[in-house]
C-alpha positions in Angstrom: -7.2 37.6 10.4 -8.2 34.3 8.9 -11.8 34.9 9.9 -11.8 38.3 8.2 -10.4 36.7 5.0 -13.2 34.1 5.0 -15.8 36.8 5.5 -14.4 38.9 2.7 -14.3 35.9 0.3 -17.9 35.0 1.2 -19.0 38.5 0.6 -17.3 38.6 -2.8 -18.8 35.3 -3.7 -22.3 36.5 -2.8 -21.7 39.7 -4.7 -20.6 37.9 -7.8 -23.6 35.6 -7.6 -25.9 38.6 -7.3 -24.4 40.1 -10.4 -24.8 36.7 -12.2 -28.4 36.7 -11.2 -29.0 40.0 -12.9 -28.0 38.4 -16.2 -29.9 35.3 -17.2 -27.4 34.4 -19.9 -24.4 34.0 -17.6 -23.4 30.8 -16.0 -23.5 30.3 -12.2 -19.8 29.8 -11.1 -18.6 26.3 -10.3 -17.7 25.5 -6.8 -20.6 27.4 -5.2 -22.0 25.5 -2.2 -25.5 24.1 -2.2 -26.3 26.4 0.7 -25.3 29.5 -1.2 -27.2 28.4 -4.3 -30.3 27.8 -2.3 -29.9 31.2 -0.5 -29.5 33.0 -3.8 -32.5 31.2 -5.2 -34.5 32.4 -2.2 -33.2 35.9 -2.7 -34.2 35.9 -6.3 -37.6 34.5 -5.5 -38.1 37.3 -2.9 -37.2 39.9 -5.6 -39.8 38.4 -7.9 -37.2 37.1 -10.3 -38.6 33.6 -10.6 -36.7 32.5 -13.7 -33.5 33.4 -12.1 -34.5 31.6 -8.9 -35.2 28.5 -11.0 -31.7 28.6 -12.4 -30.2 28.5 -8.9 -32.4 25.6 -7.8 -31.7 23.7 -11.1 -28.0 24.2 -10.3 -28.5 22.6 -6.9 -30.1 19.6 -8.5 -27.5 19.4 -11.2 -24.5 19.7 -8.9 -25.7 18.3 -5.6 -28.7 16.1 -6.6 -27.1 13.0 -5.3 -27.8 14.3 -1.8 -31.5 13.3 -1.5 -32.3 16.0 1.1 -30.9 18.8 -1.2 -32.7 17.3 -4.2 -36.0 17.3 -2.3 -35.5 20.9 -1.1 -34.6 22.2 -4.6 -37.4 20.3 -6.2 -39.9 21.7 -3.7 -38.7 25.2 -4.3 -39.0 24.7 -8.1 -42.6 23.4 -7.6 -43.4 26.3 -5.4 -42.3 28.8 -8.0 -44.4 27.0 -10.6 -47.4 27.3 -8.3 -46.7 31.0 -7.9 -46.6 31.3 -11.7 -49.8 29.2 -11.9 -48.1 26.6 -14.0 -49.9 23.8 -12.2 -49.1 21.2 -14.8 -45.4 21.6 -14.0 -45.7 21.9 -10.2 -48.0 18.8 -9.7 -45.6 16.1 -11.0 -42.7 17.6 -8.9 -44.8 17.6 -5.7 -46.0 14.0 -6.4 -42.3 13.0 -7.0 -41.4 14.4 -3.6 -44.3 12.6 -1.9 -43.4 9.3 -3.6 -39.9 9.5 -2.2 -40.9 9.4 1.5 -42.3 5.8 1.6 -39.0 4.5 0.0 -36.9 5.8 2.9 -36.7 5.2 6.6 -38.3 7.8 8.9 -35.9 10.6 9.6 -33.8 10.0 6.5 -35.5 12.8 4.6 -36.5 16.3 5.9 -40.0 15.9 7.1 -41.1 19.4 6.4 -41.1 18.9 2.6 -43.5 16.0 2.8 -46.0 18.2 4.6 -45.4 21.2 2.4 -45.8 19.2 -0.8 -49.2 17.9 0.5 -50.3 21.5 1.3 -49.2 22.7 -2.1 -51.0 19.9 -3.9 -54.2 20.9 -2.2 -53.8 24.4 -3.7 -53.8 23.1 -7.3 -57.2 23.6 -8.9 -58.5 20.5 -10.6 -60.9 20.5 -13.5 -64.2 18.8 -12.8 -64.7 15.6 -14.7 -68.0 15.3 -16.7 
């Protein structure tokens, strides 16, 4: 019984978040977990709603940014969206910020995948030739 109630509440929360995502002027409800915010950001990205996805990732940083792992994940996702939108001038500093965090922490303290992903994304940014 308790498990069913939890499933129903989770479904209703995801449904309400999906409805919020359809309107860019509405606030994302408080109390939503970082995991749900990230999932909704991914859902919006997959639907091609990049600005809505950015709102969810910004909410992760705003609400859970003290958790360095969550900060890195959300920052990477934001940079990835900027790459997709060809806003390289916005993506590059975020990717460099991620890379600059790794030497300041002990190995294993930060999710290793984002260091590698940030390097790969930086390589995709076209740079103007200097004369």
